[in-house]
C-alpha positions as MATLAB code, in Angstrom:
seq = 'MKRFATPGVQREKCPLCGGEIEISELYQYSHDFKITKSGRISKRYIKRDCGSMEATVAGCECGANWGIGDFDITPEGYFVDYKYEEAEK';
ca = [
    -261.278  -19.607   68.749;
    -261.467  -20.250   65.030;
    -264.153  -18.403   63.119;
    -263.895  -20.254   59.831;
    -263.086  -23.825   58.818;
    -260.109  -22.595   56.769;
    -256.638  -22.656   58.307;
    -256.050  -18.877   58.275;
    -252.971  -16.894   57.279;
    -250.034  -16.168   59.561;
    -249.358  -12.414   59.493;
    -246.399  -10.260   60.422;
    -248.016   -6.997   59.254;
    -251.406   -5.584   58.249;
    -252.724   -7.213   55.062;
    -254.382   -3.962   53.918;
    -251.638   -1.357   54.353;
    -248.532   -3.232   55.480;
    -248.576   -1.413   58.837;
    -248.135   -2.723   62.354;
    -250.876   -4.849   63.948;
    -251.602   -3.996   67.586;
    -253.254   -6.589   69.843;
    -255.240   -5.559   72.940;
    -256.184   -7.917   75.748;
    -259.158   -6.342   77.505;
    -259.317   -6.203   81.288;
    -261.952   -4.930   83.647;
    -261.317   -2.455   86.469;
    -263.661   -0.975   89.033;
    -263.560    2.338   90.885;
    -264.813    1.669   94.406;
    -266.163    4.735   96.225;
    -267.129    5.124   99.882;
    -269.981    7.126  101.344;
    -268.665    9.956  103.526;
    -269.996   10.912  106.957;
    -272.101   13.611  105.289;
    -273.845   10.943  103.199;
    -272.250   11.918   99.887;
    -270.115    9.770   97.644;
    -266.421   10.433   98.168;
    -264.436   11.929   95.303;
    -261.631    9.508   96.098;
    -261.794    5.904   95.065;
    -259.818    2.689   95.039;
    -259.115    1.184   91.638;
    -259.458   -2.602   91.642;
    -258.492   -5.086   88.980;
    -261.456   -7.394   88.413;
    -259.491   -9.581   86.015;
    -259.537  -10.354   82.347;
    -262.706  -10.080   80.316;
    -261.199  -12.911   78.260;
    -261.521  -10.798   75.141;
    -258.724   -9.918   72.760;
    -259.013   -7.600   69.767;
    -256.495   -6.384   67.200;
    -256.257   -3.486   64.820;
    -254.130   -1.298   62.593;
    -254.034    2.484   62.159;
    -255.463    2.098   58.628;
    -258.773    0.861   60.061;
    -258.276   -2.872   59.684;
    -259.572   -4.636   62.778;
    -260.072   -8.119   64.143;
    -262.616   -9.052   66.788;
    -263.154  -12.175   68.817;
    -262.938  -15.163   66.474;
    -261.300  -13.232   63.619;
    -257.780  -14.258   64.649;
    -255.774  -16.538   66.913;
    -252.429  -16.311   68.625;
    -250.579  -19.618   68.318;
    -248.800  -21.148   71.327;
    -245.567  -19.979   69.680;
    -246.875  -16.374   69.635;
    -247.751  -15.956   65.950;
    -250.782  -13.983   64.714;
    -253.144  -16.051   62.512;
    -255.691  -14.048   60.502;
    -259.072  -15.559   59.569;
    -260.753  -12.304   58.500;
    -258.544  -10.895   55.723;
    -257.348  -14.130   54.158;
    -257.959  -12.841   50.627;
    -256.159   -9.499   51.122;
    -252.448   -9.488   50.465;
    -250.189   -6.437   50.511;
];
């Protein structure tokens, strides 16, 4: 999802420090507990994958970060930056 009308800049590294950009696809999990015979919640649980939250964020150790709409991943797998277009390292 494009944030700006400009085409963006394809990046291989962080535009602020030259470090590695890490991309995180966010998923949602639940811990499902049962009520025991004594009426208390069990300490054991089943972890269930509830699927993708359809949110992807990216960041660098230097503090640079990209939220939803600040970047795209092309069908070819390239990172396109809309947030730090002016910054160049």
